[in-house]
C-alpha positions in Angstrom: -16.4 -11.8 13.7 -16.9 -9.3 11.0 -18.4 -6.7 13.4 -15.3 -6.9 15.6 -13.1 -6.6 12.5 -14.9 -3.5 11.3 -14.8 -1.9 14.8 -11.0 -2.4 15.0 -10.5 -1.2 11.4 -12.5 1.9 12.2 -10.5 2.6 15.4 -7.3 2.3 13.3 -8.7 4.3 10.4 -7.8 1.5 8.0 -8.0 2.6 4.4 -10.1 0.4 2.0 -8.4 -1.7 -0.6 -7.2 0.2 -3.6 -9.7 -0.2 -6.4 -7.2 0.6 -9.2 -4.0 2.4 -10.0 -5.9 5.7 -10.0 -6.8 5.1 -6.3 -3.2 4.3 -5.5 -2.0 7.5 -7.2 -4.6 9.5 -5.3 -3.6 8.0 -2.0 0.1 8.8 -2.7 -0.8 12.4 -3.5 -2.9 12.7 -0.4 -0.2 11.5 1.9 2.4 13.7 0.2 0.2 16.7 0.8 -0.2 15.5 4.5 3.6 15.5 4.9 3.8 18.9 3.4 1.0 20.3 5.5 2.7 19.0 8.7 5.9 20.8 7.9 4.1 24.0 6.9 1.9 24.0 10.0 5.0 23.5 12.2 6.8 26.3 10.3 9.8 23.9 9.8 11.7 22.8 6.7 13.4 19.5 7.6 12.3 15.9 7.8 14.2 13.1 9.5 13.6 9.4 9.0 15.6 6.3 10.0 16.1 3.9 7.1 16.3 0.2 8.1 16.3 -1.6 4.8 12.6 -2.7 5.1 9.7 -1.7 2.9 8.1 0.5 5.5 11.0 3.0 5.9 11.6 2.7 2.2 8.0 3.7 1.4 7.9 6.5 4.0 11.2 7.8 2.6 10.0 7.8 -0.9 6.9 9.8 0.1 9.0 12.2 2.2 11.6 12.9 -0.5 8.8 13.5 -3.0 7.1 15.9 -0.6 10.3 17.9 0.0 11.1 18.0 -3.7 7.7 19.4 -4.5 8.0 22.0 -1.7 11.3 23.2 -3.1 9.9 23.4 -6.6 6.8 25.2 -5.5 8.4 27.7 -3.2 11.9 28.1 -4.6 13.2 27.6 -1.1 16.2 25.3 -1.1 16.1 25.1 2.7 13.6 22.3 2.6 15.5 19.1 3.2 14.9 15.4 3.8 17.5 13.6 6.0 17.7 9.9 5.8 19.5 8.3 8.9 21.2 4.9 9.0 21.1 3.6 12.6 23.0 0.3 12.6 23.9 -1.7 15.7 27.6 -2.5 14.9 27.3 -3.9 11.3 23.7 -4.5 10.3 23.0 -8.0 8.9 21.1 -6.7 5.9 23.1 -3.6 5.3 23.0 -4.2 1.6 19.2 -3.7 1.7 19.5 -0.6 3.7 22.0 0.9 1.2 19.7 -0.2 -1.7 16.8 1.6 0.0 18.9 4.8 0.4 19.9 4.5 -3.3 16.2 4.2 -4.3 15.1 7.1 -2.2 18.0 9.4 -3.0 17.6 11.6 0.1 18.9 15.1 0.2 21.3 14.0 3.0 22.4 10.7 4.5 23.6 10.5 8.1 24.8 7.5 10.0 24.7 6.9 13.8 26.0 3.6 15.1 23.9 3.0 18.2 25.9 0.1 19.6 28.2 2.1 22.0 25.2 3.9 23.5 23.1 0.8 24.0 26.0 -1.1 25.5 26.8 1.8 27.8 23.2 1.9 29.0 23.1 -1.9 29.6 26.3 -1.7 31.7 24.6 0.8 34.0 21.4 -1.2 34.5 21.9 -3.8 37.3 18.4 -5.3 36.7 19.8 -6.9 33.5 22.4 -8.9 35.4 20.1 -11.7 36.5 18.2 -12.0 33.3 18.4 -15.1 31.1 20.3 -14.4 27.8 16.9 -14.5 26.0 15.2 -12.1 28.4 18.2 -9.7 28.3 18.3 -9.9 24.5 14.6 -9.0 24.3 15.0 -6.0 26.7 18.0 -4.7 24.9 16.1 -5.1 21.6 13.6 -2.5 22.8 16.5 -0.3 24.0 17.9 -0.4 20.5 14.6 0.8 19.1 14.4 3.6 21.7 18.1 4.6 21.1 17.4 4.9 17.3 14.5 7.2 18.0 16.6 9.2 20.4 19.2 9.7 17.7 16.6 10.8 15.2 15.2 13.3 17.6 18.6 14.6 18.4 19.3 15.2 14.7 15.8 16.7 14.2 16.3 19.0 17.2 19.6 20.2 15.9 18.2 20.8 12.5 14.8 22.2 13.6 12.9 19.4 11.9 10.2 16.7 12.4 10.7 13.0 12.8 8.8 10.6 10.6 7.5 7.3 11.9 6.8 4.2 9.8 3.8 2.7 11.8 0.9 1.4 9.6 -2.3 -0.4 10.4 -0.9 -4.0 10.1 1.7 -3.2 12.8 -0.6 -1.1 14.9 -3.2 -3.8 15.2 -0.5 -6.2 16.6 1.1 -3.6 18.8 4.3 -4.5 16.9 6.4 -1.5 17.8 8.4 -0.4 20.7 6.6 2.1 23.0 8.5 5.4 22.8 10.9 3.8 20.4 9.8 3.3 16.7 6.3 4.1 18.0 7.4 7.7 18.7 7.3 10.3 16.0 5.9 13.6 14.9 4.0 12.4 11.8 3.2 8.9 10.6 2.4 9.1 6.8 1.8 5.3 6.5 -0.9 5.3 9.2 -4.1 3.4 8.2 -2.5 1.4 5.4 -2.2 -2.4 5.5 1.1 -4.1 4.6 0.2 -4.9 1.0 -0.8 -1.3 0.5 2.6 -0.1 1.7 4.2 -2.5 -0.7 1.9 -1.2 -3.5 3.0 2.4 -2.9 6.7 1.4 -3.0 6.1 -0.6 -6.2 4.4 2.4 -7.8 7.5 4.6 -7.0 9.5 2.0 -8.9 11.3 0.4 -5.9 13.2 -2.8 -6.5 11.1 -6.0 -6.2 13.8 -7.4 -3.8 12.9 -4.6 -1.3 9.2 -4.5 -1.9 8.8 -8.2 -1.3 11.5 -8.6 1.4 10.5 -10.6 4.5 9.7 -8.1 7.2 11.8 -8.2 10.3 12.4 -5.9 13.2 15.9 -7.4 13.6 16.2 -6.3 17.2 17.3 -9.6 18.9 21.0 -10.6 18.6 20.2 -14.2 19.5 17.7 -14.5 16.7 19.0 -12.2 13.9 16.6 -11.4 11.1 13.7 -13.0 12.9 10.6 -12.6 10.7 7.8 -10.4 12.0 5.3 -13.2 11.2 7.1 -15.6 13.6 6.4 -13.1 16.4 2.8 -12.5 15.3 1.8 -16.1 15.0 -0.1 -15.1 11.8 0.9 -13.8 8.4 0.6 -10.3 7.1 -1.9 -11.6 4.5 -4.1 -12.7 7.3 -3.7 -9.4 9.2 -4.5 -7.4 6.0 -7.6 -9.6 5.4 -8.7 -9.1 9.0 -8.4 -5.3 8.7 -10.2 -5.2 5.4 -13.2 -7.2 6.8 -12.4 -10.3 4.8 -12.8 -13.9 6.1 -9.9 -15.3 8.2 -9.6 -18.5 10.1 -10.9 -18.7 13.6 -7.3 -19.1 14.9 -6.1 -16.0 13.1 -9.1 -14.0 14.2 -8.4 -14.9 17.9 -4.7 -14.2 17.7 -5.2 -10.8 16.0 -8.1 -9.7 18.3 -6.3 -10.9 21.4 -3.1 -9.2 20.5 -4.9 -6.0 19.7 -6.6 -5.8 23.1 -3.5 -6.8 24.9 -1.4 -4.1 23.3 -4.0 -1.3 23.5 -1.9 0.7 26.0 0.8 1.1 23.3 -1.6 3.0 21.1 -2.9 5.4 23.7 -1.7 8.3 25.7 -0.2 7.7 29.1 -2.6 6.8 31.9 -3.6 9.7 34.0 -5.7 10.0 37.2 
């Protein structure tokens, strides 16, 4: 079991557990530098990130805003900007958490794009949805919401000559828990290689509210099951996923679920198949 856990952790470039606060601070500094290097290499000055109200987008936003602030201070160039984007489907169930995240991050700019009209318009043009059960239709449109959100972010980034930030991290990557070409699409992924608790630790270090840091993670894409916890979809907890990725003992059941899901979703983490 441990050999397989180590192999998967190596493939996902999982970062070891933080030894102390100094290690946390060093990792934060490394990832801020990574964000800055991406912008400088692209010769661009704008970052775009969708803020959902969850700890992942909160943490990515805190890193991005700090990176942009440092670039402005270092260069004296006020053109460096971080754009936070709210992307509700009608009225988001946990809108108060999204607003609390924005208030915590204090982005240079806040934009809002309601994706509901676009998703509904698309659904009305797709005849293949007509014979689906309500549950199957809801699932398909959930993925459409994720892709529409990324389309909106890229439209804004394109208009502002910027890069789009993704929020994928190791605990989601191992489970394939993202929509292909939806929230899985981005120009840079500053949380990559971190397990869930490490993401929370970084947010906590920035002084984020405990209510956001410890919030139950949810993709919240399905209308029939609003606020459905990620762990209900996984079949295992994030504590078990984190332990698996850090080479720590987990139950046989958790091991089989995580390994099986990792192999089943491999295509989502790779480039398109080619001949």
